[in-house]
MOPAC internal coordinates of N, CA, C and O (Angstrom, degrees):
PM7 1SCF
backbone

  N    0.0000 0     0.00 0     0.00 0    0    0    0
  C    1.4619 1     0.00 0     0.00 0    1    0    0
  C    1.5066 1   112.00 1     0.00 0    2    1    0
  O    1.2310 1   121.38 1   -37.75 1    3    2    1
  N    1.3091 1   114.97 1   142.25 1    3    2    1
  C    1.4499 1   124.09 1  -178.97 1    5    3    2
  C    1.5689 1   108.44 1   -71.54 1    6    5    3
  O    1.2310 1   118.86 1   -44.42 1    7    6    5
  N    1.2947 1   119.78 1   135.58 1    7    6    5
  C    1.4797 1   118.59 1   175.46 1    9    7    6
  C    1.5217 1   110.21 1   -60.09 1   10    9    7
  O    1.2310 1   121.46 1   -33.01 1   11   10    9
  N    1.3694 1   114.81 1   146.99 1   11   10    9
  C    1.3893 1   121.39 1   177.17 1   13   11   10
  C    1.5563 1   109.42 1   -77.86 1   14   13   11
  O    1.2310 1   121.13 1   -27.65 1   15   14   13
  N    1.3364 1   115.45 1   152.35 1   15   14   13
  C    1.4301 1   120.52 1  -176.58 1   17   15   14
  C    1.5698 1   107.80 1   -99.38 1   18   17   15
  O    1.2310 1   122.48 1   -28.02 1   19   18   17
  N    1.3337 1   112.86 1   151.98 1   19   18   17
  C    1.4927 1   120.57 1   174.61 1   21   19   18
  C    1.5309 1   108.41 1   -88.71 1   22   21   19
  O    1.2310 1   121.14 1    -8.84 1   23   22   21
  N    1.3040 1   115.42 1   171.16 1   23   22   21
  C    1.5361 1   119.91 1   177.19 1   25   23   22
  C    1.5610 1   106.80 1   -62.91 1   26   25   23
  O    1.2310 1   119.02 1   144.42 1   27   26   25
  N    1.3060 1   119.47 1   -35.58 1   27   26   25
  C    1.4619 1   120.39 1   179.90 1   29   27   26
  C    1.5043 1   111.28 1   -67.41 1   30   29   27
  O    1.2310 1   120.03 1   141.52 1   31   30   29
  N    1.3872 1   117.54 1   -38.48 1   31   30   29
  C    1.4944 1   121.36 1   177.59 1   33   31   30
  C    1.5317 1   108.85 1   -63.56 1   34   33   31
  O    1.2310 1   119.15 1   138.95 1   35   34   33
  N    1.3685 1   119.23 1   -41.05 1   35   34   33
  C    1.4329 1   119.99 1  -175.18 1   37   35   34
  C    1.5522 1   105.78 1   -72.89 1   38   37   35
  O    1.2310 1   118.73 1   140.80 1   39   38   37
  N    1.3783 1   120.03 1   -39.20 1   39   38   37
  C    1.4398 1   120.77 1   179.88 1   41   39   38
  C    1.5558 1   110.66 1   -60.12 1   42   41   39
  O    1.2310 1   121.56 1   136.94 1   43   42   41
  N    1.3121 1   114.62 1   -43.06 1   43   42   41
  C    1.4836 1   119.09 1   179.68 1   45   43   42
  C    1.5739 1   111.22 1   -61.35 1   46   45   43
  O    1.2310 1   121.58 1   137.26 1   47   46   45
  N    1.3447 1   114.59 1   -42.74 1   47   46   45
  C    1.4600 1   118.24 1  -177.13 1   49   47   46
  C    1.5453 1   108.66 1   -69.10 1   50   49   47
  O    1.2310 1   119.27 1   143.32 1   51   50   49
  N    1.3234 1   119.00 1   -36.68 1   51   50   49
  C    1.5113 1   119.87 1   179.47 1   53   51   50
  C    1.4911 1   115.52 1   -86.26 1   54   53   51
  O    1.2310 1   120.48 1   166.32 1   55   54   53
  N    1.3246 1   116.68 1   -13.68 1   55   54   53
  C    1.4388 1   119.93 1  -176.63 1   57   55   54
  C    1.5114 1   114.21 1    72.49 1   58   57   55
  O    1.2310 1   120.97 1  -142.31 1   59   58   57
  N    1.2747 1   115.75 1    37.69 1   59   58   57
  C    1.4458 1   124.14 1  -178.96 1   61   59   58
  C    1.5498 1   109.31 1  -126.25 1   62   61   59
  O    1.2310 1   120.59 1    -7.09 1   63   62   61
  N    1.3041 1   116.48 1   172.91 1   63   62   61
  C    1.5346 1   119.23 1   177.54 1   65   63   62
  C    1.5374 1   108.37 1   -82.30 1   66   65   63
  O    1.2310 1   122.71 1   -28.72 1   67   66   65
  N    1.3103 1   112.41 1   151.28 1   67   66   65
  C    1.4775 1   122.00 1   177.50 1   69   67   66
  C    1.5202 1   110.56 1   -55.32 1   70   69   67
  O    1.2310 1   120.70 1   138.34 1   71   70   69
  N    1.3998 1   116.26 1   -41.66 1   71   70   69
  C    1.4391 1   119.52 1   179.58 1   73   71   70
  C    1.5245 1   112.27 1   -57.89 1   74   73   71
  O    1.2310 1   120.57 1   143.79 1   75   74   73
  N    1.2695 1   116.52 1   -36.21 1   75   74   73
  C    1.5127 1   120.72 1  -179.72 1   77   75   74
  C    1.5325 1   107.84 1   -64.37 1   78   77   75
  O    1.2310 1   120.71 1   136.49 1   79   78   77
  N    1.2879 1   116.25 1   -43.51 1   79   78   77
  C    1.4660 1   118.80 1  -177.60 1   81   79   78
  C    1.5672 1   110.21 1   -62.41 1   82   81   79
  O    1.2310 1   123.01 1   135.43 1   83   82   81
  N    1.3616 1   111.84 1   -44.57 1   83   82   81
  C    1.4727 1   116.76 1   177.58 1   85   83   82
  C    1.5408 1   113.85 1   -60.50 1   86   85   83
  O    1.2310 1   121.00 1   140.36 1   87   86   85
  N    1.3695 1   115.69 1   -39.64 1   87   86   85
  C    1.4298 1   120.78 1   177.44 1   89   87   86
  C    1.5543 1   112.12 1   -63.25 1   90   89   87
  O    1.2310 1   121.06 1   137.73 1   91   90   89
  N    1.3874 1   115.57 1   -42.27 1   91   90   89
  C    1.3963 1   120.58 1   178.73 1   93   91   90
  C    1.5374 1   113.30 1   -65.10 1   94   93   91
  O    1.2310 1   120.59 1   143.78 1   95   94   93
  N    1.3485 1   116.48 1   -36.22 1   95   94   93
  C    1.4457 1   120.93 1   176.79 1   97   95   94
  C    1.5297 1   110.47 1   -70.34 1   98   97   95
  O    1.2310 1   118.86 1   141.35 1   99   98   97
  N    1.3252 1   119.78 1   -38.65 1   99   98   97
  C    1.4616 1   121.69 1   176.32 1  101   99   98
  C    1.5139 1   111.19 1   -64.43 1  102  101   99
  O    1.2310 1   121.15 1   145.00 1  103  102  101
  N    1.2921 1   115.41 1   -35.00 1  103  102  101
  C    1.5236 1   119.49 1  -178.19 1  105  103  102
  C    1.5691 1   110.15 1   -81.91 1  106  105  103
  O    1.2310 1   121.59 1   172.48 1  107  106  105
  N    1.3205 1   114.57 1    -7.52 1  107  106  105
  C    1.4986 1   116.74 1  -179.97 1  109  107  106
  C    1.5377 1   110.74 1    77.34 1  110  109  107
  O    1.2310 1   119.50 1  -162.68 1  111  110  109
  N    1.2595 1   118.56 1    17.32 1  111  110  109
  C    1.4825 1   121.97 1  -178.65 1  113  111  110
  C    1.5650 1   113.33 1   -83.82 1  114  113  111
  O    1.2310 1   119.39 1   141.84 1  115  114  113
  N    1.2680 1   118.76 1   -38.16 1  115  114  113
  C    1.4203 1   124.25 1  -176.65 1  117  115  114
  C    1.5611 1   108.01 1  -104.59 1  118  117  115
  O    1.2310 1   118.84 1   -47.18 1  119  118  117
  N    1.2965 1   119.81 1   132.82 1  119  118  117
  C    1.4341 1   120.92 1  -179.42 1  121  119  118
  C    1.5569 1   113.16 1   -63.39 1  122  121  119
  O    1.2310 1   121.05 1   -49.52 1  123  122  121
  N    1.2796 1   115.59 1   130.48 1  123  122  121
  C    1.4770 1   122.45 1  -178.01 1  125  123  122
  C    1.4999 1   111.82 1  -150.45 1  126  125  123
  O    1.2310 1   122.25 1   -11.31 1  127  126  125
  N    1.2856 1   113.29 1   168.69 1  127  126  125
  C    1.5095 1   122.23 1  -177.58 1  129  127  126
  C    1.5010 1   105.54 1  -126.09 1  130  129  127
  O    1.2310 1   120.19 1   -52.49 1  131  130  129
  N    1.3742 1   117.24 1   127.51 1  131  130  129
  C    1.3876 1   122.53 1   173.19 1  133  131  130
  C    1.5141 1   111.95 1   -92.91 1  134  133  131
  O    1.2310 1   120.70 1   -56.81 1  135  134  133
  N    1.3212 1   116.27 1   123.19 1  135  134  133
  C    1.4479 1   124.55 1   176.05 1  137  135  134
  C    1.4572 1   109.68 1  -117.45 1  138  137  135
  O    1.2310 1   120.15 1  -101.40 1  139  138  137
  N    1.3911 1   117.32 1    78.60 1  139  138  137
  C    1.4599 1   120.30 1  -173.44 1  141  139  138
  C    1.4812 1   109.87 1    69.90 1  142  141  139
  O    1.2310 1   120.09 1    58.12 1  143  142  141
  N    1.3282 1   117.43 1  -121.88 1  143  142  141
  C    1.4631 1   122.10 1   177.75 1  145  143  142
  C    1.4994 1   110.83 1   -85.03 1  146  145  143
  O    1.2310 1   119.15 1   170.02 1  147  146  145
  N    1.3043 1   119.23 1    -9.98 1  147  146  145
  C    1.4867 1   122.67 1  -176.29 1  149  147  146
  C    1.5273 1   109.62 1   -90.23 1  150  149  147
  O    1.2310 1   121.71 1   -28.76 1  151  150  149
  N    1.2987 1   114.33 1   151.24 1  151  150  149
  C    1.4803 1   122.47 1   177.38 1  153  151  150
  C    1.4940 1   105.50 1  -126.70 1  154  153  151
  O    1.2310 1   120.96 1   -54.24 1  155  154  153
  N    1.3475 1   115.76 1   125.76 1  155  154  153
  C    1.4830 1   120.18 1  -178.75 1  157  155  154
  C    1.5042 1   108.66 1  -131.91 1  158  157  155
  O    1.2310 1   121.17 1   -16.02 1  159  158  157
  N    1.3396 1   115.38 1   163.98 1  159  158  157
  C    1.4429 1   122.32 1  -174.65 1  161  159  158
  C    1.5109 1   111.78 1  -129.75 1  162  161  159
  O    1.2310 1   118.91 1   -41.76 1  163  162  161
  N    1.3263 1   119.68 1   138.24 1  163  162  161
  C    1.4577 1   119.45 1   170.47 1  165  163  162
  C    1.4605 1   111.08 1   -89.70 1  166  165  163
  O    1.2310 1   120.29 1   -45.07 1  167  166  165
  N    1.3016 1   117.05 1   134.93 1  167  166  165
  C    1.4431 1   120.10 1  -176.33 1  169  167  166
  C    1.5368 1   113.19 1   -63.81 1  170  169  167
  O    1.2310 1   121.23 1   146.80 1  171  170  169
  N    1.2851 1   115.25 1   -33.20 1  171  170  169
  C    1.5037 1   119.21 1   179.29 1  173  171  170
  C    1.5427 1   110.92 1   -69.04 1  174  173  171
  O    1.2310 1   120.94 1   144.39 1  175  174  173
  N    1.3776 1   115.81 1   -35.61 1  175  174  173
  C    1.4469 1   118.72 1   179.18 1  177  175  174
  C    1.5467 1   110.39 1   -74.23 1  178  177  175
  O    1.2310 1   118.70 1   148.52 1  179  178  177
  N    1.3299 1   120.07 1   -31.48 1  179  178  177
  C    1.4432 1   121.20 1   174.42 1  181  179  178
  C    1.5206 1   111.04 1   -67.82 1  182  181  179
  O    1.2310 1   120.77 1   137.85 1  183  182  181
  N    1.3126 1   116.14 1   -42.15 1  183  182  181
  C    1.4747 1   120.64 1   176.72 1  185  183  182
  C    1.5200 1   112.52 1   -59.58 1  186  185  183
  O    1.2310 1   121.17 1   135.50 1  187  186  185
  N    1.3363 1   115.37 1   -44.50 1  187  186  185
  C    1.4893 1   120.43 1   179.03 1  189  187  186
  C    1.4918 1   110.45 1   -64.65 1  190  189  187
  O    1.2310 1   120.39 1   139.56 1  191  190  189
  N    1.2966 1   116.86 1   -40.44 1  191  190  189
  C    1.5070 1   123.65 1   177.82 1  193  191  190
  C    1.5374 1   108.71 1   -61.93 1  194  193  191
  O    1.2310 1   118.86 1   140.23 1  195  194  193
  N    1.2507 1   119.78 1   -39.77 1  195  194  193
  C    1.4856 1   121.00 1   179.00 1  197  195  194
  C    1.5316 1   109.69 1   -65.58 1  198  197  195
  O    1.2310 1   120.03 1   134.44 1  199  198  197
  N    1.3130 1   117.55 1   -45.56 1  199  198  197
  C    1.4520 1   122.00 1   178.33 1  201  199  198
  C    1.4800 1   109.76 1   -60.34 1  202  201  199
  O    1.2310 1   118.81 1   138.07 1  203  202  201
  N    1.3196 1   119.87 1   -41.93 1  203  202  201
  C    1.4693 1   122.95 1  -178.34 1  205  203  202
  C    1.5632 1   107.27 1   -65.55 1  206  205  203
  O    1.2310 1   119.56 1   137.91 1  207  206  205
  N    1.3295 1   118.44 1   -42.09 1  207  206  205
  C    1.4639 1   120.40 1   175.54 1  209  207  206
  C    1.5313 1   114.37 1   -59.52 1  210  209  207
  O    1.2310 1   121.60 1   138.99 1  211  210  209
  N    1.3048 1   114.54 1   -41.01 1  211  210  209
  C    1.4946 1   120.20 1  -178.33 1  213  211  210
  C    1.5378 1   104.83 1   -65.51 1  214  213  211
  O    1.2310 1   120.40 1   132.64 1  215  214  213
  N    1.3342 1   116.85 1   -47.36 1  215  214  213
  C    1.5323 1   119.76 1  -176.04 1  217  215  214
  C    1.4875 1   110.13 1   -63.59 1  218  217  215
  O    1.2310 1   119.64 1   135.06 1  219  218  217
  N    1.3350 1   118.29 1   -44.94 1  219  218  217
  C    1.4962 1   120.82 1  -179.29 1  221  219  218
  C    1.4970 1   110.45 1   -63.14 1  222  221  219
  O    1.2310 1   119.58 1   141.14 1  223  222  221
  N    1.2952 1   118.41 1   -38.86 1  223  222  221
  C    1.4444 1   122.29 1  -176.71 1  225  223  222
  C    1.5245 1   109.47 1   -68.94 1  226  225  223
  O    1.2310 1   119.03 1   145.36 1  227  226  225
  N    1.3421 1   119.45 1   -34.64 1  227  226  225
  C    1.4545 1   123.38 1   178.71 1  229  227  226
  C    1.4814 1   109.90 1   -69.34 1  230  229  227
  O    1.2310 1   120.35 1   141.75 1  231  230  229
  N    1.3198 1   116.94 1   -38.25 1  231  230  229
  C    1.4512 1   121.49 1  -177.11 1  233  231  230
  C    1.4823 1   109.53 1   -69.93 1  234  233  231
  O    1.2310 1   118.98 1   145.58 1  235  234  233
  N    1.3301 1   119.56 1   -34.42 1  235  234  233
  C    1.4669 1   122.77 1   178.73 1  237  235  234
  C    1.5201 1   112.04 1   -80.14 1  238  237  235
  O    1.2310 1   120.55 1   172.62 1  239  238  237
  N    1.3122 1   116.55 1    -7.38 1  239  238  237
  C    1.4329 1   121.44 1   178.33 1  241  239  238
  C    1.5718 1   111.00 1    77.93 1  242  241  239
  O    1.2310 1   120.15 1  -156.90 1  243  242  241
  N    1.3051 1   117.32 1    23.10 1  243  242  241
  C    1.4672 1   121.36 1   179.24 1  245  243  242
  C    1.5805 1   109.00 1   -82.92 1  246  245  243
  O    1.2310 1   121.02 1   -22.19 1  247  246  245
  N    1.2171 1   115.66 1   157.81 1  247  246  245
  C    1.5255 1   117.19 1   179.02 1  249  247  246
  C    1.4911 1   112.49 1   -64.04 1  250  249  247
  O    1.2310 1   122.53 1   -26.04 1  251  250  249
  N    1.3512 1   112.77 1   153.96 1  251  250  249
  C    1.4675 1   119.23 1   178.38 1  253  251  250
  C    1.5024 1   112.66 1   -60.49 1  254  253  251
  O    1.2310 1   120.25 1   141.79 1  255  254  253
  N    1.3256 1   117.12 1   -38.21 1  255  254  253
  C    1.4591 1   120.76 1  -175.74 1  257  255  254
  C    1.4861 1   109.71 1   -90.25 1  258  257  255
  O    1.2310 1   119.90 1   -70.64 1  259  258  257
  N    1.3071 1   117.80 1   109.36 1  259  258  257
  C    1.4091 1   123.89 1  -171.82 1  261  259  258
  C    1.6099 1   109.77 1   -68.95 1  262  261  259
  O    1.2310 1   120.68 1   156.09 1  263  262  261
  N    1.3411 1   116.30 1   -23.91 1  263  262  261
  C    1.4346 1   116.33 1  -178.64 1  265  263  262
  C    1.5368 1   113.27 1   -81.54 1  266  265  263
  O    1.2310 1   120.76 1   177.15 1  267  266  265
  N    1.3383 1   116.14 1    -2.85 1  267  266  265
  C    1.4021 1   121.77 1   179.51 1  269  267  266
  C    1.5467 1   107.63 1  -105.50 1  270  269  267
  O    1.2310 1   120.07 1   -54.08 1  271  270  269
  N    1.3763 1   117.47 1   125.92 1  271  270  269
  C    1.4450 1   117.22 1  -178.51 1  273  271  270
  C    1.5075 1   112.18 1   -70.41 1  274  273  271
  O    1.2310 1   120.81 1   -29.17 1  275  274  273
  N    1.3342 1   116.07 1   150.83 1  275  274  273
  C    1.4757 1   118.37 1  -178.79 1  277  275  274
  C    1.4942 1   108.25 1   -64.54 1  278  277  275
  O    1.2310 1   120.81 1   -33.68 1  279  278  277
  N    1.3581 1   116.06 1   146.32 1  279  278  277
  C    1.4935 1   119.34 1  -178.29 1  281  279  278
  C    1.5140 1   112.23 1   -92.80 1  282  281  279
  O    1.2310 1   120.10 1   180.00 1  283  282  281

């Protein structure tokens, strides 16, 4: 089994702040696993989530770069 990732690991991979990862987990937006008071992430689930985001953004006609607002 692949080791689970921490919020900091996910933040580093995505290039975002750890607080953003926590907020997404609390909102149920990003796939995560609750282990008591701990929250961990499967790398495979994060990768699949990113692909899903890319696909849904293309279907909606949104720009490829999510940090750029639509024109």
